[in-house]
Backbone as XML, in Angstrom:
<?xml version="1.0"?>
<chain id="A" units="angstrom">
  <residue number="1" name="PHE">
    <atom name="N" x="70.965" y="-115.905" z="153.210"/>
    <atom name="CA" x="69.589" y="-116.272" z="154.004"/>
    <atom name="C" x="69.648" y="-117.201" z="154.816"/>
  </residue>
  <residue number="2" name="ARG">
    <atom name="N" x="68.459" y="-117.045" z="155.606"/>
    <atom name="CA" x="68.262" y="-118.133" z="156.728"/>
    <atom name="C" x="67.185" y="-119.025" z="156.448"/>
  </residue>
  <residue number="3" name="HIS">
    <atom name="N" x="66.483" y="-118.966" z="157.433"/>
    <atom name="CA" x="65.040" y="-119.494" z="157.450"/>
    <atom name="C" x="64.101" y="-118.629" z="156.970"/>
  </residue>
  <residue number="4" name="SER">
    <atom name="N" x="64.426" y="-117.487" z="157.458"/>
    <atom name="CA" x="63.813" y="-115.959" z="157.009"/>
    <atom name="C" x="63.391" y="-115.567" z="155.583"/>
  </residue>
  <residue number="5" name="GLY">
    <atom name="N" x="64.462" y="-116.444" z="154.654"/>
    <atom name="CA" x="64.418" y="-116.315" z="153.017"/>
    <atom name="C" x="65.554" y="-115.248" z="152.583"/>
  </residue>
  <residue number="6" name="ALA">
    <atom name="N" x="65.505" y="-115.101" z="151.074"/>
    <atom name="CA" x="66.742" y="-114.663" z="151.051"/>
    <atom name="C" x="66.663" y="-112.794" z="151.449"/>
  </residue>
  <residue number="7" name="VAL">
    <atom name="N" x="67.600" y="-112.138" z="151.604"/>
    <atom name="CA" x="68.051" y="-110.778" z="151.332"/>
    <atom name="C" x="68.726" y="-110.092" z="150.294"/>
  </residue>
  <residue number="8" name="GLU">
    <atom name="N" x="68.382" y="-109.230" z="149.479"/>
    <atom name="CA" x="69.558" y="-108.822" z="148.531"/>
    <atom name="C" x="70.507" y="-108.089" z="148.793"/>
  </residue>
  <residue number="9" name="LEU">
    <atom name="N" x="71.564" y="-108.017" z="149.040"/>
    <atom name="CA" x="72.656" y="-107.232" z="149.481"/>
    <atom name="C" x="73.274" y="-106.532" z="148.460"/>
  </residue>
  <residue number="10" name="ILE">
    <atom name="N" x="73.393" y="-107.124" z="147.149"/>
    <atom name="CA" x="73.937" y="-106.304" z="146.155"/>
    <atom name="C" x="73.251" y="-106.182" z="145.076"/>
  </residue>
  <residue number="11" name="ILE">
    <atom name="N" x="73.053" y="-105.353" z="144.005"/>
    <atom name="CA" x="71.909" y="-105.604" z="142.736"/>
    <atom name="C" x="72.910" y="-104.995" z="141.742"/>
  </residue>
  <residue number="12" name="LYS">
    <atom name="N" x="73.445" y="-105.571" z="141.077"/>
    <atom name="CA" x="73.854" y="-105.207" z="139.658"/>
    <atom name="C" x="75.096" y="-103.726" z="139.976"/>
  </residue>
  <residue number="13" name="GLY">
    <atom name="N" x="75.929" y="-104.264" z="140.925"/>
    <atom name="CA" x="76.885" y="-104.248" z="141.831"/>
    <atom name="C" x="76.787" y="-103.067" z="142.719"/>
  </residue>
  <residue number="14" name="ILE">
    <atom name="N" x="75.852" y="-102.354" z="142.841"/>
    <atom name="CA" x="75.540" y="-101.651" z="143.908"/>
    <atom name="C" x="74.666" y="-101.902" z="144.832"/>
  </residue>
  <residue number="15" name="LYS">
    <atom name="N" x="75.370" y="-101.807" z="146.166"/>
    <atom name="CA" x="74.948" y="-102.325" z="147.485"/>
    <atom name="C" x="73.473" y="-101.729" z="147.864"/>
  </residue>
  <residue number="16" name="LYS">
    <atom name="N" x="72.660" y="-102.024" z="148.379"/>
    <atom name="CA" x="71.170" y="-102.139" z="148.914"/>
    <atom name="C" x="71.789" y="-101.078" z="150.047"/>
  </residue>
  <residue number="17" name="LYS">
    <atom name="N" x="71.194" y="-100.212" z="150.311"/>
    <atom name="CA" x="71.537" y="-98.986" z="151.849"/>
    <atom name="C" x="70.764" y="-99.878" z="152.725"/>
  </residue>
  <residue number="18" name="ASP">
    <atom name="N" x="69.614" y="-100.148" z="152.805"/>
    <atom name="CA" x="68.859" y="-100.250" z="153.415"/>
    <atom name="C" x="68.990" y="-101.911" z="154.225"/>
  </residue>
  <residue number="19" name="THR">
    <atom name="N" x="70.183" y="-102.356" z="154.305"/>
    <atom name="CA" x="70.417" y="-103.685" z="155.071"/>
    <atom name="C" x="71.212" y="-103.168" z="156.078"/>
  </residue>
  <residue number="20" name="GLU">
    <atom name="N" x="71.303" y="-103.811" z="157.054"/>
    <atom name="CA" x="72.309" y="-103.485" z="158.472"/>
    <atom name="C" x="73.295" y="-103.736" z="157.864"/>
  </residue>
  <residue number="21" name="ARG">
    <atom name="N" x="73.766" y="-104.386" z="157.020"/>
    <atom name="CA" x="75.481" y="-104.713" z="156.716"/>
    <atom name="C" x="76.064" y="-103.654" z="156.059"/>
  </residue>
  <residue number="22" name="HIS">
    <atom name="N" x="75.118" y="-102.806" z="155.148"/>
    <atom name="CA" x="75.968" y="-102.267" z="154.139"/>
    <atom name="C" x="76.902" y="-101.687" z="154.207"/>
  </residue>
  <residue number="23" name="GLU">
    <atom name="N" x="76.884" y="-101.118" z="155.507"/>
    <atom name="CA" x="78.684" y="-100.263" z="155.508"/>
    <atom name="C" x="79.608" y="-101.229" z="155.402"/>
  </residue>
  <residue number="24" name="ARG">
    <atom name="N" x="79.889" y="-102.129" z="156.192"/>
    <atom name="CA" x="80.700" y="-103.694" z="156.323"/>
    <atom name="C" x="80.836" y="-104.149" z="154.836"/>
  </residue>
  <residue number="25" name="LEU">
    <atom name="N" x="80.005" y="-104.195" z="153.759"/>
    <atom name="CA" x="79.876" y="-104.926" z="152.737"/>
    <atom name="C" x="80.821" y="-104.422" z="151.431"/>
  </residue>
  <residue number="26" name="SER">
    <atom name="N" x="81.678" y="-104.693" z="150.693"/>
    <atom name="CA" x="82.375" y="-104.092" z="149.809"/>
    <atom name="C" x="81.869" y="-105.292" z="148.153"/>
  </residue>
  <residue number="27" name="LEU">
    <atom name="N" x="82.163" y="-105.000" z="146.898"/>
    <atom name="CA" x="82.122" y="-105.463" z="146.464"/>
    <atom name="C" x="83.770" y="-105.536" z="145.665"/>
  </residue>
  <residue number="28" name="GLU">
    <atom name="N" x="84.338" y="-106.563" z="145.524"/>
    <atom name="CA" x="85.744" y="-106.357" z="144.920"/>
    <atom name="C" x="85.678" y="-106.458" z="143.118"/>
  </residue>
  <residue number="29" name="SER">
    <atom name="N" x="86.804" y="-106.258" z="142.772"/>
    <atom name="CA" x="86.297" y="-105.927" z="141.378"/>
    <atom name="C" x="86.677" y="-107.530" z="140.676"/>
  </residue>
  <residue number="30" name="ASP">
    <atom name="N" x="86.545" y="-108.412" z="140.988"/>
    <atom name="CA" x="86.621" y="-110.118" z="140.669"/>
    <atom name="C" x="85.347" y="-110.509" z="141.355"/>
  </residue>
  <residue number="31" name="CYS">
    <atom name="N" x="84.133" y="-109.562" z="141.450"/>
    <atom name="CA" x="82.990" y="-109.707" z="141.636"/>
    <atom name="C" x="82.845" y="-110.538" z="143.614"/>
  </residue>
  <residue number="32" name="SER">
    <atom name="N" x="84.093" y="-110.837" z="144.069"/>
    <atom name="CA" x="84.012" y="-110.885" z="145.239"/>
    <atom name="C" x="83.432" y="-110.639" z="146.491"/>
  </residue>
  <residue number="33" name="LEU">
    <atom name="N" x="82.601" y="-110.864" z="147.193"/>
    <atom name="CA" x="82.261" y="-110.245" z="148.578"/>
    <atom name="C" x="82.895" y="-110.219" z="149.630"/>
  </residue>
  <residue number="34" name="ASN">
    <atom name="N" x="83.126" y="-109.028" z="150.005"/>
    <atom name="CA" x="83.844" y="-108.733" z="151.068"/>
    <atom name="C" x="83.214" y="-108.397" z="152.446"/>
  </residue>
  <residue number="35" name="ILE">
    <atom name="N" x="83.111" y="-109.219" z="153.626"/>
    <atom name="CA" x="82.521" y="-108.433" z="154.827"/>
    <atom name="C" x="83.496" y="-107.993" z="155.912"/>
  </residue>
  <residue number="36" name="LYS">
    <atom name="N" x="83.354" y="-106.970" z="156.598"/>
    <atom name="CA" x="84.455" y="-106.423" z="157.200"/>
    <atom name="C" x="83.691" y="-106.874" z="158.647"/>
  </residue>
  <residue number="37" name="ASN">
    <atom name="N" x="84.517" y="-106.953" z="159.768"/>
    <atom name="CA" x="84.228" y="-107.024" z="160.811"/>
    <atom name="C" x="82.763" y="-108.432" z="161.277"/>
  </residue>
  <residue number="38" name="VAL">
    <atom name="N" x="83.028" y="-109.458" z="160.887"/>
    <atom name="CA" x="82.214" y="-110.510" z="160.658"/>
    <atom name="C" x="81.613" y="-110.988" z="161.784"/>
  </residue>
  <residue number="39" name="THR">
    <atom name="N" x="80.258" y="-110.611" z="162.518"/>
    <atom name="CA" x="79.627" y="-111.184" z="163.547"/>
    <atom name="C" x="79.009" y="-112.761" z="163.123"/>
  </residue>
  <residue number="40" name="GLU">
    <atom name="N" x="78.175" y="-113.039" z="164.393"/>
    <atom name="CA" x="77.333" y="-114.328" z="164.289"/>
    <atom name="C" x="76.291" y="-113.776" z="163.422"/>
  </residue>
  <residue number="41" name="GLU">
    <atom name="N" x="75.890" y="-112.909" z="163.234"/>
    <atom name="CA" x="74.332" y="-112.244" z="162.332"/>
    <atom name="C" x="74.764" y="-112.581" z="160.809"/>
  </residue>
  <residue number="42" name="ASP">
    <atom name="N" x="76.362" y="-112.454" z="160.324"/>
    <atom name="CA" x="76.610" y="-112.889" z="159.264"/>
    <atom name="C" x="76.519" y="-114.305" z="158.537"/>
  </residue>
  <residue number="43" name="TYR">
    <atom name="N" x="76.530" y="-115.244" z="159.364"/>
    <atom name="CA" x="76.071" y="-116.323" z="158.989"/>
    <atom name="C" x="75.126" y="-117.029" z="158.219"/>
  </residue>
  <residue number="44" name="GLY">
    <atom name="N" x="75.513" y="-117.783" z="157.120"/>
    <atom name="CA" x="74.561" y="-118.041" z="156.586"/>
    <atom name="C" x="74.955" y="-118.600" z="154.973"/>
  </residue>
  <residue number="45" name="SER">
    <atom name="N" x="73.954" y="-118.637" z="153.803"/>
    <atom name="CA" x="74.154" y="-119.094" z="152.533"/>
    <atom name="C" x="74.191" y="-117.670" z="151.573"/>
  </residue>
  <residue number="46" name="TYR">
    <atom name="N" x="75.249" y="-117.688" z="151.179"/>
    <atom name="CA" x="75.473" y="-116.499" z="150.109"/>
    <atom name="C" x="75.543" y="-117.210" z="148.875"/>
  </residue>
  <residue number="47" name="ILE">
    <atom name="N" x="74.596" y="-116.602" z="147.934"/>
    <atom name="CA" x="74.518" y="-117.073" z="146.371"/>
    <atom name="C" x="74.766" y="-115.437" z="145.660"/>
  </residue>
  <residue number="48" name="CYS">
    <atom name="N" x="75.579" y="-115.987" z="144.673"/>
    <atom name="CA" x="75.987" y="-115.203" z="143.519"/>
    <atom name="C" x="75.438" y="-115.294" z="142.332"/>
  </residue>
  <residue number="49" name="GLN">
    <atom name="N" x="74.272" y="-114.444" z="141.709"/>
    <atom name="CA" x="74.140" y="-114.956" z="140.002"/>
    <atom name="C" x="74.428" y="-113.756" z="139.298"/>
  </residue>
  <residue number="50" name="GLN">
    <atom name="N" x="74.996" y="-114.559" z="138.068"/>
    <atom name="CA" x="75.209" y="-113.399" z="137.119"/>
    <atom name="C" x="73.659" y="-113.340" z="136.090"/>
  </residue>
  <residue number="51" name="TYR">
    <atom name="N" x="73.850" y="-111.961" z="135.538"/>
    <atom name="CA" x="72.661" y="-111.488" z="134.590"/>
    <atom name="C" x="73.078" y="-110.632" z="133.299"/>
  </residue>
  <residue number="52" name="VAL">
    <atom name="N" x="72.995" y="-110.891" z="132.468"/>
    <atom name="CA" x="73.252" y="-109.860" z="130.971"/>
    <atom name="C" x="71.757" y="-110.060" z="130.360"/>
  </residue>
  <residue number="53" name="ASN">
    <atom name="N" x="72.113" y="-108.492" z="130.201"/>
    <atom name="CA" x="70.695" y="-108.140" z="129.562"/>
    <atom name="C" x="69.746" y="-108.753" z="130.182"/>
  </residue>
  <residue number="54" name="GLY">
    <atom name="N" x="69.498" y="-108.877" z="131.227"/>
    <atom name="CA" x="68.505" y="-109.281" z="132.397"/>
    <atom name="C" x="68.342" y="-110.720" z="132.040"/>
  </residue>
  <residue number="55" name="GLN">
    <atom name="N" x="69.011" y="-111.755" z="131.418"/>
    <atom name="CA" x="68.577" y="-113.034" z="131.533"/>
    <atom name="C" x="70.006" y="-113.793" z="132.476"/>
  </residue>
  <residue number="56" name="LYS">
    <atom name="N" x="69.604" y="-114.728" z="133.083"/>
    <atom name="CA" x="70.163" y="-114.900" z="134.114"/>
    <atom name="C" x="71.257" y="-116.182" z="133.603"/>
  </residue>
  <residue number="57" name="GLN">
    <atom name="N" x="72.288" y="-115.814" z="133.557"/>
    <atom name="CA" x="73.655" y="-117.050" z="133.014"/>
    <atom name="C" x="73.844" y="-117.926" z="133.857"/>
  </residue>
  <residue number="58" name="GLY">
    <atom name="N" x="74.298" y="-118.825" z="133.559"/>
    <atom name="CA" x="75.043" y="-120.043" z="134.285"/>
    <atom name="C" x="74.474" y="-120.317" z="135.493"/>
  </residue>
  <residue number="59" name="PRO">
    <atom name="N" x="75.259" y="-121.067" z="136.153"/>
    <atom name="CA" x="74.384" y="-121.750" z="137.394"/>
    <atom name="C" x="74.606" y="-120.631" z="138.786"/>
  </residue>
  <residue number="60" name="ASP">
    <atom name="N" x="74.139" y="-121.049" z="139.735"/>
    <atom name="CA" x="74.521" y="-119.966" z="141.057"/>
    <atom name="C" x="75.614" y="-120.541" z="141.549"/>
  </residue>
  <residue number="61" name="ALA">
    <atom name="N" x="76.125" y="-119.404" z="142.287"/>
    <atom name="CA" x="77.822" y="-119.752" z="143.111"/>
    <atom name="C" x="77.367" y="-119.283" z="144.248"/>
  </residue>
  <residue number="62" name="ARG">
    <atom name="N" x="77.177" y="-120.755" z="145.230"/>
    <atom name="CA" x="76.956" y="-120.770" z="146.476"/>
    <atom name="C" x="78.103" y="-120.724" z="147.335"/>
  </residue>
  <residue number="63" name="VAL">
    <atom name="N" x="78.134" y="-119.954" z="148.343"/>
    <atom name="CA" x="78.739" y="-119.835" z="149.592"/>
    <atom name="C" x="78.185" y="-119.973" z="151.152"/>
  </residue>
  <residue number="64" name="PHE">
    <atom name="N" x="78.891" y="-120.789" z="151.750"/>
    <atom name="CA" x="78.446" y="-121.086" z="152.936"/>
    <atom name="C" x="79.157" y="-120.728" z="154.006"/>
  </residue>
  <residue number="65" name="LEU">
    <atom name="N" x="78.665" y="-119.432" z="154.844"/>
    <atom name="CA" x="79.753" y="-119.187" z="155.718"/>
    <atom name="C" x="79.234" y="-119.524" z="157.455"/>
  </residue>
  <residue number="66" name="HIS">
    <atom name="N" x="80.329" y="-119.923" z="158.142"/>
    <atom name="CA" x="79.852" y="-120.564" z="159.277"/>
    <atom name="C" x="80.360" y="-119.425" z="159.675"/>
  </residue>
  <residue number="67" name="VAL">
    <atom name="N" x="80.225" y="-119.053" z="161.380"/>
    <atom name="CA" x="80.746" y="-118.525" z="162.351"/>
    <atom name="C" x="81.150" y="-118.723" z="163.711"/>
  </residue>
  <residue number="68" name="LEU">
    <atom name="N" x="82.378" y="-119.170" z="163.973"/>
    <atom name="CA" x="82.818" y="-119.436" z="165.136"/>
    <atom name="C" x="83.123" y="-117.921" z="166.138"/>
  </residue>
  <residue number="69" name="HIS">
    <atom name="N" x="82.050" y="-118.277" z="167.167"/>
    <atom name="CA" x="82.228" y="-117.177" z="167.940"/>
    <atom name="C" x="82.771" y="-117.723" z="169.416"/>
  </residue>
  <residue number="70" name="VAL">
    <atom name="N" x="83.727" y="-117.208" z="170.107"/>
    <atom name="CA" x="84.590" y="-117.553" z="171.228"/>
    <atom name="C" x="83.818" y="-116.426" z="172.343"/>
  </residue>
  <residue number="71" name="SER">
    <atom name="N" x="83.420" y="-116.705" z="173.305"/>
    <atom name="CA" x="83.172" y="-115.985" z="174.542"/>
    <atom name="C" x="83.971" y="-116.343" z="175.998"/>
  </residue>
  <residue number="72" name="VAL">
    <atom name="N" x="84.313" y="-115.263" z="176.578"/>
    <atom name="CA" x="85.320" y="-115.686" z="177.979"/>
    <atom name="C" x="84.174" y="-114.851" z="179.248"/>
  </residue>
  <residue number="73" name="SER">
    <atom name="N" x="84.532" y="-115.867" z="179.839"/>
    <atom name="CA" x="83.614" y="-115.698" z="181.086"/>
    <atom name="C" x="85.028" y="-115.968" z="182.554"/>
  </residue>
  <residue number="74" name="SER">
    <atom name="N" x="84.836" y="-114.510" z="183.333"/>
    <atom name="CA" x="85.991" y="-115.259" z="184.198"/>
    <atom name="C" x="85.135" y="-114.940" z="185.574"/>
  </residue>
  <residue number="75" name="SER">
    <atom name="N" x="85.399" y="-115.499" z="186.785"/>
    <atom name="CA" x="85.300" y="-115.427" z="188.172"/>
    <atom name="C" x="86.198" y="-115.450" z="188.399"/>
  </residue>
  <residue number="76" name="SER">
    <atom name="N" x="85.735" y="-115.124" z="190.234"/>
    <atom name="CA" x="86.835" y="-115.553" z="191.747"/>
    <atom name="C" x="86.685" y="-116.696" z="191.510"/>
  </residue>
  <residue number="77" name="SER">
    <atom name="N" x="87.915" y="-117.753" z="192.190"/>
    <atom name="CA" x="87.323" y="-119.085" z="192.480"/>
    <atom name="C" x="86.835" y="-119.097" z="194.153"/>
  </residue>
  <residue number="78" name="SER">
    <atom name="N" x="86.803" y="-117.951" z="194.596"/>
    <atom name="CA" x="86.590" y="-117.895" z="196.278"/>
    <atom name="C" x="84.994" y="-118.409" z="196.147"/>
  </residue>
  <residue number="79" name="SER">
    <atom name="N" x="84.352" y="-118.659" z="197.325"/>
    <atom name="CA" x="83.318" y="-118.972" z="197.453"/>
    <atom name="C" x="82.160" y="-117.839" z="198.230"/>
  </residue>
  <residue number="80" name="SER">
    <atom name="N" x="82.354" y="-116.922" z="198.217"/>
    <atom name="CA" x="82.359" y="-115.452" z="198.560"/>
    <atom name="C" x="80.513" y="-115.595" z="197.306"/>
  </residue>
  <residue number="81" name="SER">
    <atom name="N" x="79.752" y="-114.927" z="198.669"/>
    <atom name="CA" x="78.316" y="-115.129" z="197.622"/>
    <atom name="C" x="78.762" y="-113.600" z="196.812"/>
  </residue>
  <residue number="82" name="SER">
    <atom name="N" x="79.527" y="-112.952" z="197.305"/>
    <atom name="CA" x="79.129" y="-111.293" z="196.383"/>
    <atom name="C" x="79.938" y="-111.562" z="195.439"/>
  </residue>
  <residue number="83" name="SER">
    <atom name="N" x="80.734" y="-112.648" z="195.397"/>
    <atom name="CA" x="81.830" y="-112.884" z="194.024"/>
    <atom name="C" x="80.912" y="-112.785" z="192.467"/>
  </residue>
  <residue number="84" name="SER">
    <atom name="N" x="81.167" y="-111.952" z="191.732"/>
    <atom name="CA" x="80.016" y="-111.809" z="190.240"/>
    <atom name="C" x="81.051" y="-112.485" z="189.175"/>
  </residue>
  <residue number="85" name="SER">
    <atom name="N" x="80.470" y="-112.999" z="187.709"/>
    <atom name="CA" x="81.056" y="-113.278" z="187.011"/>
    <atom name="C" x="80.934" y="-112.163" z="186.106"/>
  </residue>
  <residue number="86" name="SER">
    <atom name="N" x="82.041" y="-112.269" z="184.542"/>
    <atom name="CA" x="81.070" y="-111.240" z="183.338"/>
    <atom name="C" x="81.711" y="-112.302" z="182.523"/>
  </residue>
  <residue number="87" name="SER">
    <atom name="N" x="80.529" y="-111.458" z="181.318"/>
    <atom name="CA" x="81.065" y="-112.102" z="180.226"/>
    <atom name="C" x="81.368" y="-111.326" z="178.962"/>
  </residue>
  <residue number="88" name="SER">
    <atom name="N" x="82.332" y="-111.734" z="178.029"/>
    <atom name="CA" x="82.473" y="-110.646" z="177.033"/>
    <atom name="C" x="82.975" y="-111.749" z="175.697"/>
  </residue>
  <residue number="89" name="SER">
    <atom name="N" x="82.847" y="-110.962" z="174.267"/>
    <atom name="CA" x="83.432" y="-111.619" z="173.700"/>
    <atom name="C" x="85.127" y="-110.720" z="173.188"/>
  </residue>
  <residue number="90" name="SER">
    <atom name="N" x="85.834" y="-110.103" z="174.384"/>
    <atom name="CA" x="87.256" y="-109.799" z="174.013"/>
    <atom name="C" x="87.881" y="-110.733" z="173.720"/>
  </residue>
  <residue number="91" name="SER">
    <atom name="N" x="89.197" y="-110.467" z="172.943"/>
    <atom name="CA" x="89.853" y="-111.343" z="172.786"/>
    <atom name="C" x="91.116" y="-111.209" z="173.519"/>
  </residue>
  <residue number="92" name="GLN">
    <atom name="N" x="91.400" y="-110.521" z="174.769"/>
    <atom name="CA" x="91.905" y="-110.534" z="175.536"/>
    <atom name="C" x="91.160" y="-110.115" z="177.249"/>
  </residue>
  <residue number="93" name="THR">
    <atom name="N" x="91.899" y="-111.229" z="178.206"/>
    <atom name="CA" x="91.492" y="-110.731" z="179.469"/>
    <atom name="C" x="92.284" y="-111.296" z="180.517"/>
  </residue>
  <residue number="94" name="GLU">
    <atom name="N" x="92.334" y="-110.419" z="181.605"/>
    <atom name="CA" x="92.899" y="-110.882" z="182.729"/>
    <atom name="C" x="93.422" y="-111.699" z="183.139"/>
  </residue>
  <residue number="95" name="ILE">
    <atom name="N" x="94.294" y="-112.368" z="183.475"/>
    <atom name="CA" x="93.894" y="-113.576" z="184.173"/>
    <atom name="C" x="95.068" y="-113.421" z="185.435"/>
  </residue>
  <residue number="96" name="SER">
    <atom name="N" x="94.503" y="-114.008" z="186.606"/>
    <atom name="CA" x="95.584" y="-113.741" z="187.938"/>
    <atom name="C" x="95.446" y="-114.870" z="188.734"/>
  </residue>
  <residue number="97" name="PRO">
    <atom name="N" x="96.170" y="-115.065" z="189.844"/>
    <atom name="CA" x="96.093" y="-116.222" z="190.625"/>
    <atom name="C" x="94.981" y="-116.328" z="191.640"/>
  </residue>
  <residue number="98" name="GLY">
    <atom name="N" x="94.239" y="-117.490" z="191.428"/>
    <atom name="CA" x="92.727" y="-117.443" z="192.224"/>
    <atom name="C" x="91.751" y="-117.248" z="191.545"/>
  </residue>
  <residue number="99" name="ARG">
    <atom name="N" x="92.099" y="-116.814" z="190.088"/>
    <atom name="CA" x="90.681" y="-116.740" z="189.277"/>
    <atom name="C" x="90.348" y="-117.713" z="188.270"/>
  </residue>
  <residue number="100" name="SER">
    <atom name="N" x="89.331" y="-118.035" z="187.753"/>
    <atom name="CA" x="89.461" y="-118.954" z="186.617"/>
    <atom name="C" x="88.574" y="-118.366" z="185.357"/>
  </residue>
  <residue number="101" name="VAL">
    <atom name="N" x="89.140" y="-118.903" z="184.347"/>
    <atom name="CA" x="88.699" y="-118.200" z="182.779"/>
    <atom name="C" x="88.025" y="-119.415" z="182.315"/>
  </residue>
  <residue number="102" name="THR">
    <atom name="N" x="86.861" y="-119.279" z="181.937"/>
    <atom name="CA" x="86.520" y="-120.426" z="180.873"/>
    <atom name="C" x="85.919" y="-119.678" z="179.933"/>
  </residue>
  <residue number="103" name="LEU">
    <atom name="N" x="86.340" y="-120.564" z="178.794"/>
    <atom name="CA" x="86.340" y="-120.094" z="176.978"/>
    <atom name="C" x="85.341" y="-121.000" z="176.847"/>
  </residue>
  <residue number="104" name="SER">
    <atom name="N" x="84.057" y="-120.273" z="176.185"/>
    <atom name="CA" x="82.981" y="-121.276" z="175.568"/>
    <atom name="C" x="83.181" y="-121.017" z="173.946"/>
  </residue>
  <residue number="105" name="CYS">
    <atom name="N" x="82.651" y="-121.753" z="172.937"/>
    <atom name="CA" x="82.489" y="-121.358" z="171.564"/>
    <atom name="C" x="81.537" y="-121.736" z="171.188"/>
  </residue>
  <residue number="106" name="GLN">
    <atom name="N" x="80.535" y="-121.168" z="170.598"/>
    <atom name="CA" x="79.210" y="-121.685" z="169.380"/>
    <atom name="C" x="79.770" y="-121.394" z="167.780"/>
  </residue>
  <residue number="107" name="LEU">
    <atom name="N" x="79.252" y="-122.392" z="167.440"/>
    <atom name="CA" x="79.490" y="-122.507" z="165.712"/>
    <atom name="C" x="77.935" y="-122.133" z="165.496"/>
  </residue>
  <residue number="108" name="TYR">
    <atom name="N" x="77.958" y="-120.816" z="164.491"/>
    <atom name="CA" x="76.593" y="-120.479" z="163.829"/>
    <atom name="C" x="76.841" y="-120.936" z="162.553"/>
  </residue>
  <residue number="109" name="SER">
    <atom name="N" x="76.307" y="-121.954" z="162.243"/>
    <atom name="CA" x="75.948" y="-122.254" z="160.595"/>
    <atom name="C" x="75.057" y="-122.244" z="159.885"/>
  </residue>
  <residue number="110" name="TYR">
    <atom name="N" x="74.732" y="-122.037" z="158.497"/>
    <atom name="CA" x="73.454" y="-121.857" z="157.687"/>
    <atom name="C" x="72.429" y="-122.667" z="157.992"/>
  </residue>
  <residue number="111" name="THR">
    <atom name="N" x="72.551" y="-123.975" z="158.359"/>
    <atom name="CA" x="71.615" y="-125.076" z="158.453"/>
    <atom name="C" x="70.809" y="-124.757" z="160.115"/>
  </residue>
  <residue number="112" name="GLY">
    <atom name="N" x="71.792" y="-124.457" z="161.161"/>
    <atom name="CA" x="71.238" y="-124.272" z="162.469"/>
    <atom name="C" x="71.550" y="-125.440" z="162.967"/>
  </residue>
  <residue number="113" name="PHE">
    <atom name="N" x="72.026" y="-126.551" z="162.426"/>
    <atom name="CA" x="72.677" y="-127.681" z="163.087"/>
    <atom name="C" x="73.477" y="-127.276" z="164.252"/>
  </residue>
  <residue number="114" name="SER">
    <atom name="N" x="73.464" y="-128.296" z="164.827"/>
    <atom name="CA" x="74.591" y="-127.893" z="166.186"/>
    <atom name="C" x="75.923" y="-128.053" z="165.858"/>
  </residue>
  <residue number="115" name="CYS">
    <atom name="N" x="76.874" y="-127.960" z="166.793"/>
    <atom name="CA" x="78.241" y="-128.066" z="166.421"/>
    <atom name="C" x="78.516" y="-129.737" z="166.218"/>
  </residue>
  <residue number="116" name="ASP">
    <atom name="N" x="77.901" y="-130.385" z="167.237"/>
    <atom name="CA" x="77.977" y="-131.681" z="167.293"/>
    <atom name="C" x="77.758" y="-132.459" z="166.105"/>
  </residue>
  <residue number="117" name="TYR">
    <atom name="N" x="76.671" y="-132.004" z="165.322"/>
    <atom name="CA" x="76.362" y="-132.109" z="163.729"/>
    <atom name="C" x="77.400" y="-132.141" z="163.130"/>
  </residue>
  <residue number="118" name="TRP">
    <atom name="N" x="77.769" y="-131.205" z="163.142"/>
    <atom name="CA" x="79.352" y="-130.863" z="161.863"/>
    <atom name="C" x="80.661" y="-131.456" z="162.449"/>
  </residue>
  <residue number="119" name="VAL">
    <atom name="N" x="80.259" y="-131.924" z="163.984"/>
    <atom name="CA" x="81.374" y="-132.903" z="164.166"/>
    <atom name="C" x="81.738" y="-134.129" z="163.525"/>
  </residue>
  <residue number="120" name="SER">
    <atom name="N" x="80.408" y="-134.562" z="163.341"/>
    <atom name="CA" x="80.089" y="-136.452" z="163.301"/>
    <atom name="C" x="79.788" y="-136.363" z="162.019"/>
  </residue>
  <residue number="121" name="SER">
    <atom name="N" x="79.037" y="-135.717" z="161.483"/>
    <atom name="CA" x="78.732" y="-135.798" z="159.779"/>
    <atom name="C" x="79.492" y="-135.086" z="158.864"/>
  </residue>
  <residue number="122" name="GLU">
    <atom name="N" x="80.117" y="-134.044" z="159.257"/>
    <atom name="CA" x="81.203" y="-133.433" z="158.346"/>
    <atom name="C" x="82.714" y="-133.551" z="158.404"/>
  </residue>
  <residue number="123" name="GLY">
    <atom name="N" x="82.693" y="-134.117" z="159.801"/>
    <atom name="CA" x="84.328" y="-134.324" z="159.898"/>
    <atom name="C" x="85.011" y="-132.718" z="160.351"/>
  </residue>
  <residue number="124" name="VAL">
    <atom name="N" x="84.117" y="-131.880" z="160.605"/>
    <atom name="CA" x="84.801" y="-130.941" z="161.266"/>
    <atom name="C" x="85.276" y="-131.086" z="162.791"/>
  </residue>
  <residue number="125" name="GLU">
    <atom name="N" x="86.745" y="-130.515" z="162.917"/>
    <atom name="CA" x="87.186" y="-130.923" z="163.692"/>
    <atom name="C" x="87.642" y="-129.736" z="164.962"/>
  </residue>
  <residue number="126" name="LEU">
    <atom name="N" x="87.048" y="-129.562" z="166.202"/>
    <atom name="CA" x="87.899" y="-128.133" z="166.913"/>
    <atom name="C" x="88.477" y="-128.570" z="167.951"/>
  </residue>
  <residue number="127" name="LEU">
    <atom name="N" x="89.324" y="-127.734" z="167.903"/>
    <atom name="CA" x="90.528" y="-127.855" z="169.011"/>
    <atom name="C" x="90.681" y="-126.482" z="169.485"/>
  </residue>
  <residue number="128" name="TRP">
    <atom name="N" x="91.013" y="-126.501" z="171.139"/>
    <atom name="CA" x="91.772" y="-125.364" z="172.111"/>
    <atom name="C" x="93.423" y="-125.656" z="171.630"/>
  </residue>
  <residue number="129" name="VAL">
    <atom name="N" x="93.720" y="-124.435" z="171.349"/>
    <atom name="CA" x="94.960" y="-124.576" z="171.302"/>
    <atom name="C" x="95.543" y="-123.204" z="171.954"/>
  </residue>
  <residue number="130" name="ASN">
    <atom name="N" x="96.847" y="-123.428" z="173.228"/>
    <atom name="CA" x="97.367" y="-122.083" z="173.712"/>
    <atom name="C" x="98.343" y="-121.750" z="172.826"/>
  </residue>
  <residue number="131" name="GLN">
    <atom name="N" x="98.133" y="-120.328" z="172.320"/>
    <atom name="CA" x="99.306" y="-119.643" z="171.047"/>
    <atom name="C" x="99.900" y="-118.756" z="172.225"/>
  </residue>
  <residue number="132" name="ALA">
    <atom name="N" x="99.910" y="-118.669" z="173.860"/>
    <atom name="CA" x="100.809" y="-117.886" z="174.222"/>
    <atom name="C" x="102.103" y="-118.026" z="174.662"/>
  </residue>
</chain>
């Protein structure tokens, strides 16, 4: 959940079909939640609660999911007024002579704090690395 309140995803081991993520969720045999094709919409605080005969057992198990989204925009370096730029989240983009590519990242966190907050207060470190 975020500021909008909690959304129940799985109740008594059964997925709720009216959630937008229904098709991407699965409950594993060890009660872990598996989310396929994670998007920035999935960030937030997830809580697992155990009930026995309708009575809550033990403390909540809470997991905070942060999502790092990298987008790519490329444009021609010429000063032509007809040059256009495009933005996509594709994992591959063509790089050719005379063109520039800008990579930008955005960290979605359960609190809504900016990336600067996580870097300064929590010791989160973001690095650009060339894996080519």
